[in-house]
C-alpha positions as CSV (number, residue, x, y, z in Angstrom):
1,X,5.3,13.4,-3.9
2,X,7.6,10.8,-2.5
3,X,10.8,12.4,-4.1
4,X,9.9,15.5,-2.3
5,X,8.6,14.4,0.9
6,X,10.3,10.7,1.5
7,X,13.8,12.1,3.0
8,X,15.8,8.9,1.8
9,X,15.6,9.9,-1.8
10,X,18.7,11.4,-3.5
11,X,19.2,15.1,-2.8
12,X,19.6,15.9,-6.7
13,X,16.2,13.9,-7.4
14,X,14.4,15.9,-4.7
15,X,15.2,19.0,-6.2
16,X,14.2,17.8,-10.2
17,X,11.3,17.1,-8.7
18,X,10.6,19.9,-6.8
19,X,10.7,22.3,-10.0
20,X,9.0,19.7,-11.7
21,X,5.7,20.3,-9.5
22,X,6.6,24.0,-9.1
23,X,6.1,24.4,-12.3
24,X,2.8,22.2,-12.3
25,X,1.3,24.0,-9.5
26,X,2.1,27.5,-11.3
27,X,0.6,26.9,-15.1
28,X,-2.5,24.1,-14.7
29,X,-6.0,25.3,-14.5
30,X,-6.7,22.6,-12.7
31,X,-4.5,19.7,-10.9
32,X,-6.1,16.3,-10.0
33,X,-5.2,14.2,-6.9
34,X,-5.5,10.7,-6.3
35,X,-6.2,11.1,-2.2
36,X,-7.1,14.6,-0.2
37,X,-3.4,13.0,1.7
38,X,-1.7,14.2,-1.4
39,X,-4.0,17.3,-2.2
40,X,-3.3,18.7,0.9
41,X,0.5,17.6,0.8
42,X,0.9,19.5,-2.4
43,X,-1.0,22.6,-1.3
44,X,1.4,22.6,1.9
45,X,4.6,22.4,-0.1
46,X,3.7,25.0,-2.7
47,X,1.1,27.1,-1.5
48,X,-1.2,26.0,-4.2
49,X,-4.6,27.8,-4.5
50,X,-5.7,27.0,-8.0
51,X,-8.5,24.4,-8.8
52,X,-8.3,21.0,-7.8
53,X,-10.1,18.0,-7.2
54,X,-9.6,14.5,-5.6
55,X,-10.6,11.2,-8.2
56,X,-10.3,8.3,-5.9
57,X,-8.7,5.0,-8.2
58,X,-10.9,2.1,-8.8
59,X,-10.0,-1.3,-8.1
60,X,-10.6,-4.4,-10.9
61,X,-13.2,-6.5,-11.0
62,X,-11.0,-9.9,-10.8
63,X,-10.1,-8.9,-7.5
64,X,-13.8,-9.8,-6.1
65,X,-13.1,-13.5,-5.0
66,X,-14.4,-15.0,-1.6
67,X,-11.9,-17.4,-0.9
68,X,-13.0,-18.6,2.5
69,X,-9.9,-21.3,3.1
70,X,-7.1,-19.7,3.4
71,X,-3.7,-21.0,2.8
72,X,-0.9,-20.8,5.9
73,X,0.8,-17.7,5.1
74,X,1.5,-14.4,4.9
75,X,2.3,-12.4,1.8
76,X,3.6,-8.7,0.8
77,X,4.3,-7.5,-2.5
78,X,6.0,-4.2,-3.4
79,X,9.3,-2.7,-5.1
80,X,12.5,-2.5,-3.2
81,X,12.2,1.2,-2.6
82,X,13.1,2.8,0.7
83,X,9.8,4.1,1.6
84,X,7.8,0.3,1.2
85,X,9.7,-0.1,4.5
86,X,10.1,-4.1,3.9
87,X,12.8,-4.7,6.1
88,X,11.1,-4.4,8.7
89,X,8.7,-6.3,7.7
90,X,11.1,-9.4,7.6
91,X,12.4,-8.1,10.9
92,X,9.0,-8.3,12.5
93,X,8.4,-11.4,10.5
94,X,11.6,-13.5,11.9
95,X,10.7,-12.1,15.4
96,X,7.6,-14.3,16.0
97,X,7.3,-17.0,13.1
98,X,8.8,-19.3,15.7
99,X,5.3,-19.4,17.2
100,X,3.7,-19.9,14.3
101,X,3.4,-22.0,10.9
102,X,2.5,-19.3,8.5
103,X,5.3,-18.8,6.1
104,X,6.0,-15.0,4.7
105,X,5.4,-14.9,0.9
106,X,7.3,-11.9,-1.0
107,X,6.0,-11.0,-4.2
108,X,8.7,-8.5,-5.7
109,X,8.9,-6.7,-9.1
110,X,12.6,-6.3,-8.6
111,X,15.8,-8.7,-7.7
112,X,16.1,-9.3,-3.9
113,X,19.9,-8.3,-4.7
114,X,18.3,-4.8,-4.2
115,X,18.1,-4.9,-1.0
116,X,20.7,-4.0,1.6
117,X,22.8,-7.0,2.8
118,X,21.8,-7.2,6.2
119,X,17.9,-7.9,4.9
120,X,19.4,-10.1,2.6
121,X,20.8,-12.0,4.8
122,X,17.9,-12.2,6.9
123,X,15.7,-14.2,4.3
124,X,18.7,-16.0,3.4
125,X,19.0,-17.4,7.1
126,X,15.1,-18.0,7.4
127,X,13.2,-20.7,5.3
128,X,9.8,-19.7,5.8
129,X,10.2,-16.7,3.7
130,X,9.7,-17.2,0.4
131,X,10.0,-14.6,-2.7
132,X,8.3,-14.8,-5.9
133,X,9.1,-12.4,-8.9
134,X,7.5,-10.6,-11.4
135,X,4.2,-12.8,-11.4
136,X,1.2,-12.0,-13.9
137,X,-2.0,-10.9,-12.5
138,X,-4.1,-13.9,-12.3
139,X,-1.4,-15.1,-10.4
140,X,-0.7,-12.4,-8.1
141,X,-4.9,-12.2,-7.4
142,X,-4.1,-16.3,-6.6
143,X,-1.7,-15.7,-4.3
144,X,-3.3,-12.5,-2.5
145,X,-6.8,-14.4,-2.0
146,X,-5.7,-17.3,-0.5
147,X,-2.8,-15.6,1.7
148,X,-4.2,-15.6,5.4
149,X,-2.9,-12.1,5.7
150,X,-1.7,-9.3,4.0
151,X,1.1,-7.1,5.2
152,X,1.8,-3.4,3.7
153,X,4.6,-1.8,6.2
154,X,5.0,1.3,3.9
155,X,6.3,4.6,5.3
156,X,4.3,6.3,2.8
157,X,1.5,5.7,0.1
158,X,-0.4,8.2,-2.0
159,X,-3.0,6.2,-2.4
160,X,-2.3,3.1,-1.4
161,X,-3.6,0.4,-4.7
162,X,-2.3,-3.0,-2.5
163,X,-4.6,-1.9,0.4
164,X,-7.2,-2.3,-1.8
165,X,-6.4,-4.8,-3.5
166,X,-6.2,-6.9,-0.6
167,X,-9.5,-5.9,1.0
168,X,-11.1,-6.6,-2.8
169,X,-10.0,-10.1,-2.7
170,X,-11.2,-10.3,1.1
171,X,-7.5,-11.3,2.5
172,X,-6.8,-9.6,5.9
173,X,-5.1,-6.5,5.6
174,X,-2.3,-5.3,8.3
175,X,-0.9,-2.0,7.3
176,X,1.0,1.6,8.1
177,X,-1.7,4.3,10.0
178,X,0.3,6.7,8.2
179,X,-0.2,9.1,4.6
180,X,-3.1,7.9,2.7
181,X,-3.5,4.5,3.9
182,X,-6.1,5.3,6.8
183,X,-8.2,7.4,4.0
184,X,-8.5,4.3,1.9
185,X,-8.7,2.0,4.6
186,X,-10.6,3.6,6.6
187,X,-12.1,1.1,10.0
188,X,-11.7,-2.3,7.5
189,X,-7.7,-3.1,8.2
190,X,-6.0,-3.3,10.9
191,X,-3.1,-0.7,11.6
192,X,0.5,-0.4,13.0
193,X,2.7,2.5,13.7
194,X,5.5,2.2,11.2
195,X,8.0,5.0,13.5
196,X,7.0,3.0,16.9
197,X,9.4,0.0,17.5
198,X,8.1,-3.4,17.8
199,X,4.4,-2.0,16.7
200,X,4.6,-3.9,13.8
201,X,5.8,-7.3,15.5
202,X,2.5,-6.9,18.7
203,X,0.2,-6.1,15.8
204,X,1.4,-9.3,13.6
205,X,1.4,-11.2,16.5
206,X,-2.0,-10.1,17.7
207,X,-3.4,-10.6,14.0
208,X,-2.3,-14.0,14.1
209,X,-3.5,-15.3,17.7
210,X,-7.2,-13.6,17.3
211,X,-9.2,-15.4,15.1
212,X,-12.5,-13.2,15.4
213,X,-10.3,-10.1,14.4
214,X,-9.1,-12.0,11.4
215,X,-12.7,-12.7,10.0
216,X,-13.9,-9.3,11.0
217,X,-11.3,-7.6,8.8
218,X,-11.7,-10.2,6.0
219,X,-15.1,-9.3,5.6
220,X,-15.1,-5.5,6.1
221,X,-12.5,-4.8,4.0
222,X,-14.3,-6.6,1.4
223,X,-17.4,-4.5,1.7
224,X,-15.4,-1.3,1.7
225,X,-13.5,-1.6,-1.5
226,X,-16.5,-2.1,-3.4
227,X,-16.8,1.9,-2.7
228,X,-13.5,2.2,-5.3
229,X,-14.5,1.4,-9.2
230,X,-12.9,2.5,-12.3
231,X,-16.5,3.6,-13.3
232,X,-17.1,6.5,-10.4
233,X,-13.6,7.2,-11.2
234,X,-14.1,7.5,-14.7
235,X,-17.1,10.1,-14.1
236,X,-15.1,12.3,-11.3
237,X,-12.3,13.3,-13.5
238,X,-14.4,14.0,-16.2
239,X,-16.6,16.1,-14.1
240,X,-13.3,17.9,-12.8
241,X,-11.7,18.8,-16.0
242,X,-14.9,19.2,-18.5
243,X,-14.9,22.7,-17.2
244,X,-11.8,23.4,-18.0
245,X,-11.6,22.3,-21.3
246,X,-13.9,24.9,-22.8
247,X,-12.4,27.8,-20.7
């Protein structure tokens, strides 16, 4: 739903995806969604009245690690599409980095040159912002599990697998309070409003200065992540589509 719901996408992309999803809504026996948020949004957009089911994704067991001695850096990993809102994170970090020793580690799957020039300058002018690209899974798990905090500043997530992976690795998560993220995280992560000026700055400052807050979300997040596994995903998917296969 991102190409339709997120207004910053190119107009022709939104038209193409609208026609595609519209066709799906008219011809499908059943549609599976990865969150109730995406299900409700799809129904609202296309007035869909057919069968549907929500099948939550799972998190790989490799992510369930418990590192007590965290290293002094914050982490965020994503692509650089506009809805990931990475510029807001960099602005927020630059606003408070003088108060803390924590560095910001950005793990990207694309070239930093895909960012706008202003954001690139902010990164270049702050030696405390570090960038790594295209890490393998084991390296990614290492960096996330050893981080002091995972930050997910997205305007839109249809599920929020990054949030779930951070929770599983016992890394406290600070994330946007919009779209599907609160549905997945519930009360086990710390939220901010990405549409409210300076809210990320204030919440990040509060998070870093409050050790009890930090310990609370570290433990509660991993406990919440145990509810999401691939076995349940497979079972719920099979239960949803099986009646349709023989009708």
